[in-house]
N, C-alpha and C positions, 0 to 999 in steps of 0.2 A: 565765103559761105558762112552764114551766121545761124547756127542751129541751137546753140546753147544760150544765146542772149535772152530770149524770153523767159526761160526757166530760172536764169540767174537773178532776174529782177523780182521773182516771186518768192516771198518768204513763206514757204510751206512747212517751216519748223525743222528743216534739215539740220541747221547748225546746232540748235538746242538738243535735238534728238541725238546727234553725233556726240555731243558732250555727255549726255546722260548714258548712252550705251557703250561708247568706245572709251571715253576718258575714265569711266568707272570700271573699265575692264570687263564688262558683261559680255561684250562681243569684240571680235577683231575688226580693225579698220577696213581690212579687205572685204570682210563679210558685209559691213555696212555699205561700202561703196558699190558692191555687187548687187545687193538686195534693195537698196533705197529706190522706190518707184519714182521715175521722172515724169513730169507733167508737161504735156504739150497743150498749151492753151488754145491753139488753133483748131484742135480736134473737138468735136462735139461729144460730150460724155453721154454715151448711150447705156452704158452698164456701170454698175457701182465698182469702184476701184478698191481692191483689198488694202487694208491698212498695213503699214510697215511691220507692226508687231505680229500680225497674222502671218505675214510672209516669213518672218523669223521663225515662228512656230512651225509652219508648214515645211520649212527647209531643215528643221531639227537643230537650228542654231541656238535658240533660247526659248524655253517653255513660255507659253502665253501668261501664265500666272505670275512668273518672275518679271516679265515685261510690264504687265499692268501694275504690279506692286511698285516697280521703279518709277513708272509714270506718275502714279498717285503721290508718291513721296516727293518727287522733284517738282511737280506742278503744284503741290500742296492742294490738290483737288480731291473732290469726292468721287467715290466709285458708286455707280448705280447699276443694279441688275435690271436691264431694260425689259427682260421677259416678265418681270414681276410688276411692271408699271403699265398703267392704262394710258396708252399713247393717244394724243389728240391728232387723229389722222387729217382732219380738215386743216388744222394749223400747219402740220407738216407740208401738206400739198399747197399751202399758200406761199411757200418759199420756192425759189427757182430749182427746178428738178436737176438741171445741169450742175449747179453748185453742190447740191446734196450728194449726187452720184460721184462727181469728180473728186470731192474731198472726203467722202464717206462720213458725212455729218448729218445728224437728224434733229431738227427742232421738234421737240415732242410734247411740250406743255407750256402754258403761260402761268406765271405767278405774279399777280399785281401788274407792274409795268415791265417785267422781265420775261424773257423767253429762255426756257431750259433747252440745252442742246447736248445731245449725246455724241461722243467722238472717241476715237482711239489715238488721236494726236491732238492733245490740247494746246500745242505750240504752233499750230498752223494759223499764222496771222492773216494770210490771204483769204482763207475760208472765213475767218472772223469778219474781215472787211466786207466780203460779199454778203454774208448773212446780215450784218448790221445795216448795210444799205437797204436790203429788202425788208428788214424788220422795223427799223426806226426805233428800236428798243434796246435796252441793255440785255446782253447775253450772259447766261450762267452756264458754264461748261461742266460736263460730267464725263468721266472716263467710264467706258463700258466694254463688255466682251465683244470683240469683233464679230464672232459668228451671229450673235443676237442682233447686232447693228446691221450687218449685211442682210440678214433675213427680213428685218423690218423695212429697210430701204427698198428691197426687191418687191416686197408686198405692197408698199405704199406707192412706189413709182413704177408700176408695171409697164 
C-alpha cells in the first residue's frame, strides 16, 4: 500500500517551513506534524485549502502576525496587504483554478514580464512550478494575510 509516495515527491515547502517554525522554537515539532496539511494530488481541488499559518492561528498555536513576520524575514520577501490592492481578476482566472485552490496562491497582477503572486507559503516549489508552466513568465511572490487571500480566491473561483 503506497499512500505517502505521491506527497513525498511534492515539494510543498514542508521542510523549509519545519525549519522556520520548529527549529526556531516558534512551535513544537508535534504541533507541526499534527497541523501540516497533507496534499492528495489525485483529488480534484474544489475548495480553497487553508494555509498552514492560518491553521496555526485557528488552533491557538501561534498568532498569525508572528507567523507572517517569521515568513517575511526568512523568505526575505515582501508583505502585501491584498485587501488594499486592485486585483486583476481576469489575469487570476487565466491560471488553473485547481492550482490556485489547492495551494492557496493567487496571481493578482502583471508587471512588465512578471506575474505577481500572493501566498501564505512562499516556499511551495510545486505551486511555483505549476504556475510557471501556466504563465510562461517570471513569478514575484508576496506574503499576505490568509483571510484576505482565502476571501479573494473564493470570490474569483466561485
